[in-house]
N, C-alpha and C positions, 0 to 999 in steps of 0.2 A: 656445188661443193659443200661437203659437211664442214661444220665449224671445228675449231681446234679441239674443243672438249669432246665432241662426238668422235673425232678421229682417234683421240686418246683412248676413249672407252672401247672403240672397235678393236684397236690393236691390243688392248688388255684382254678382251675375250678370246681373241685369236691366240694369244700367248697361253691362256689357261687351257685351251683345247690342245695345243701342241704339248704343253707340259704334262697333261694327263697321260700321254702315251708313254712317258718315261719316268714320271715321278707323281704317282697318284696322290700321295699325301700332300706334296707341295701344291698340286693343282687344287685339292680340296681346301687348303688354307687360303689360297688366292680367291677361290670361288666364294668362300664364306665372306670375305671382305667385299667382293663384287656385289653379291646379293644384298648385303647390308647397306652398301652405298646406294644401290639402285632403288631399293624400295623403302629405305629409311626404317629398317626393322632390325631387332636383335636376331642374330643367326648363330646356331650352334649345331653340332653333330652332322655336319655336311658329309654325305657319302655319294660319290660318283658311281653310278652303276656301270659296270663293264658289260657291254651289251652288243651282241653281234648285229642287231638290227639297226642300231644307231649309226648309220654309215656316214651321215653328215651333221650329226648333232651330238649334244651332251645332255645326259639326264641323270637324275638321282634323287636324293632325299635330304631333308634338313629339318631342324626344329626351330620354332620361334615362339616365344612367350608360352611355352608349354604345349604347343600344338605341332602336329607332324604334317609336313608338306612334301609334295612331289614337284620337282622342277624339270623343265626341258627347254633348251635353247638351241637354235640353229646357228652354227658359225661356219658358213660355207667358205672353203678356202678359195681365195681369189674373188669372192663375191661379197666382201665385207661392207661395201658401200651400197648395197641394195636399198632402194628408196621405197617409200610408200607405207601405207598402213598395213602392217604385216600380219597381225593376228586379229581375226574378225569373227570370233565365235558368235557374236550377236546376229550375224547374217544367217547362220544356220539355225539358231534358236528361234528366230522369228518365223521360220518356215516349219517349225516343229520337227526338225531333224534332231535326233537324240545326241546332244553334245554336252560334255562336261565343261562348265564355265569356270574360267580361272579366277583365283582370288586376287592375284596381281598380274600385271603384264607390262612389258616394255616393248615398244615397236620402233625404237631408235635404230637407224641403219647399223648393222654389224653387231647388235646386242639384243636381238629379238628373243625375249625370255617370257615364258609362262610359268606361273606358280599355281598349283592346285592343292586343295585339301587332299591329303594322302588317302588313297583307297586301298583296301586289301584285295580287291579284285585282280585277277590275272589279266594280262593283255591277251587278246585273241591269238596273237602270233605264238605265244607260249603254249596255249591250249593245242593249237594245230601242230606245233612242233612235236609235242608228245604223241599225237595221233599219227604222225609220220612214222614213228618208231614202233608203237604198239597199237595195232588196230583194235579198237573197241567199238563194235558196231553201234551200241547204244549211245556212246558219247559222240560218235561221228554223226549220228542222226540228230542228236541235240544241237550240236554245233551247226549242222546244215539248216536246222529249223531256225536257229538264231540268225544265221546269215540270210535266210529267206525273208524273215520278218524285216530285217534292216533294208534289204533290197526292195521290198515292196514299198517301204517308206521312201526310199531314194527315188523309185520310179514315180510315185505319186507327186513328189516335189518337182521332179524333172518335167512331168507333163503339165503341172500347174504353173511352173515358172518359165516354160519355154517361150521365147520371144525373139523377134528379129533383132540383130545386133549389127553395128557398123564396125569398121576397122579400128576406130579410136577406142571404142568400148572394149573390144576384144584385146587389143594391144595393152590396155591398162591392167589386165588381170595378172596376178602374180604367178599363176600356174606355168607361165612360159619360162620362169626361172628353172623349171624342172626339165624342159624340153629344148625349145629353140635357142634360148639364150645361153645354153651350155655348148652350143655349136658355133657361136660367133664371138668375135672380140667384144668385150663388154663396153669398150670406149668407142670403137669405130663401127661396130656392127658388121665387120668384114668376116667372111668365112674362107677357110676354116679358122676357128678361133676357140677360145675358152677350153673346155675339157676335150673337145674334138682334137684340137691341135696338141695339147699337152699329153693326152693319153695315147694318140695314134700317129700323128704325122712324124715321119723320120725315125720312128721307133723300131725296135727289133722284138719279135715275138717268138718265144721258145715254147714249143709244144712237144708232147711225146711223138717222136718220129720225124720232126722237122723243125727248122729254125728259119723264119721268114722275115724279110724286111716289110715295112708297111706297104711299100709299092707292090711287092709280090702278093701279100695278103689281100690288098684292096682289089687287085686286078684278076685274081685267080677265079677260074670257073669252080663253083662249089658243088661237090658231091657229098650229100649228107646221108649217111647210112645207105649209100647206093643211089639215092635220089638226086637227079641232076636239077639244080636250081636255075631259074631264068635270070637271076641278077647276081652280080658279085657283091662282096661286102662294100666296096667303094661305091657302087651304084646304089646300094641300099642307103648309105650315108648321104649321097647326093640327093636322092629322092626325099629323104627326111628334111633336108634343108629347104626344099620347096613345099612339101606337104605340111610341115609344122610351122611355117612362117605365119605369124598371126594374121597377116593380110589375106591369107588363103583359108582362114578358118571361120569365116562368117556365114557360109552357106547354110549350115544346118541349124543356125540360131544359137542362142546362149541360154544357159540354165543356172540356177543356184545349186552349188555343190561344194563339198569339202575339198575336192581336188587332189588330195594326197592321202586318201583313207586306206593306206596299207594297214595290215592288222597290228603292227606295233604302235599304231595310233588309235587303237580301238580297245576298250575295256570289255571283258567278258564277265557279266554280272550274273551270278548264280543264286542271287538272293530271293528271286520271285518264284512263281509257280513253274516257270521255265527259264532257261538262260536267255539273256538279252544282251545286245551290243550297244555301246555308247562311244561316240567319237571323243577324242581330245586332240590337242595340237592342230587346230585348223589354220596352219600357217599359210595355206594357199587357197583359202576359201574365197568365193566370189559370187556375184550375181550374174555375171556375163561370161561365164566359163564356156568355151566352145563345146557344144553338145556332144561331139564325138570324142572329145578329149577328157571329159570330166571323170569317167570311171575307168580310164586306161591304167592308171597307177595301181589301184587295187586289183584289177584283173590280172596284171602281170605279176606284181610282187606278192600277191596272196596265192598265186597258183604256179606260174611258170618259173619263178625263182627257187622253187622247192622241188624235191627235197635236197637240202644241204648246199648245192653247188655255189650259190651266190653268197649266202650269209655264213656258211661254215665250210670254206674250201679245204681246210686241213682234214676234215672228216670225209669230204667228198672224194678226195684222191684215194682213200682206202675203200670207199664203198662202190665207186663206179670205175669202169674202164673207159679210156678214151685214147685213140690212136689217130695219127694223121700221116698222110703221104703227099708230098708235093712233087709233081713231075710234069714238065712240059706245060706249065701254066694252069694245071689242074690241082686243086686241093681236095683230097678225099679225107673226110672225117668219119670215123666210126665210133659210136659210143653206146653203152647200154643204159645211159641215164634215161629215166622216164618219170612221169608223175606218180606220186603215191596215190593210194585209194582215197585218202582224205582230201587230197588236192583235186582229184577228179570229181569228188562230191561237191567241193566248193565251186568248181568250174561249171558244173551242171546247174547249180543254183543260180549262178551269175547269168548264165544263158537264159534260163527259163523265167527268172524273176525280174531281170532287168533288160538285158540286151535284146532279146527277141521282141518283147512288147514295145520297147522304146523305139527300136529301128522301124518296126511296123507302123508306129504312130508317125514317125518322121516321113515315111514313105506315103502314108495316107494323106498327110498334110502337104505333100509336094516339097518337103524340106530335105530329103535325103539326097546328097550330092552324088553324081555319077561315080566319083572317085572315093567314095566313103571307105571302101576296103583299103585303098592305098593309104589314106590318112591314118586309119587305125593300125595298119601294119607298120608304118613308120613310127608311130608313137609306141607301139609294143616293142619294137626293136631298139628304140633309143632308151627304154627303161634300163636294160642291163648295160648298154653301151656307154651311158653317161653317168650312172649313179656312183660308180667307183672305177678305179683303174684295174682293168682285167689282166694286165700284163703280169706274167709270172715274175716273182721276185721283187716287184715294186712295192706292193703292199701285202695283203693277205693271200693273194692268189699264187697258186703253184701251176706247173705246166698242165696238169690234168684239168683242174677247174677252169683255167684260162681257155683251154680248148673247148670245153663244154660251153663256156660263155659265148665263144665265137660261133659254135654250132647253133646256139639258141638265137643269136642275132640273125644268122642266116635263115633259120627256120621261120622266125616271126616276120622278118622283113622282106624275104624273097618268096615269090611263088614258085612251085615246082614246075618243070616243063611237062611232067605227066605224073599221074598218080595222086594219092592222098597222103596226108600226115595229120598230126594233131591240130595244126593251125588251119589247114584247109577245112578240116571237119568242123572246127569252131566257127569259121566264117559261113560254112554251108548251113550250120544249125541256126544262125541268127539272121540269115539273108531273107528279107521279106519276099523276094522273088521265089524262093523255094517253097513258100507256103501256098503259092498259087500255081505251082508247076503241075 
């Protein structure tokens, strides 16, 4: 149990995050006091950045002793008592991964805060967001080259640090806060719990064309743009509970990785001969991260969360069409959502520079589990399912973006009974067996 002081500080940061939703100036005033108290420094000019990518965190800028700083802290709702050494940039730096080291950090449960020297670089997420809207072939090529260089480094580190791991080592990694631990009760470990229970169980889902209970949604046969899927949404969630349980993630070994390197945690540095990428906010970095899980978050959030539907649902409802029909236990979803050219370019780089050679190495070493695709499908599907509440009207989502979200959970988590789609093509392109066919 945390001591009284730690509990007080945890509830204070939770209050700041909640206050920021309705009173930004008030939250900035409280945050100024919090940063000053935590790091024993003078603090002024605090500005919270209103940012669509910060789904579970708060970030912004402040000044101290004449210098400008950038701060970021995670305040996960219902997860304030997370234990352990939370920020470990040194793990990545020792392996020569490009990572921005913080000036100050706090790893106390519930108040995990990083403070960096302020940079003028844009985040890679902002660069690609622009490219989703206005295709500039030269800039896309530059961005893809930067992504390729980073992934070549990631691959080098993954191959060099790959090692056998046991259940205890794997279970100790904080990356599970992003996956399995959001599906179970944090105190008892029982399922369904956490975000799984609060987001889905006994809830009602309003889509264009249908309103479904969770029981109806979970058990419906899925038809996605006419393609019949082999698993229901409920079966996809049940599979994730098994496939993402840390005790089942030792087979492929462990590696050193960032763990949460979506592009809002990556700087785009244009100061050299060519743009380059640098990590920050290594909240879930580790040395024993399950090999099949380490690059799932960037694969999903940098590609399949775009364009617009996850991070900017208010724009997605005007950009994309989505309709549903529920009849006799069958849920049909039709949508014109698809990846932008920029995201296809990023996916192709991720395939060629990381997934294909890394999985081939695992296969050559006899480390690739038989169910590797099932593990990766579950992890990809749980990225949108657990990162925020997709139900329309609860948070930012509307009926259209909510339906697109369910479509993508089904697309990533379930295999089709026949035919191909973007996800089956992704797995075919990285499958070591295909290279010997």
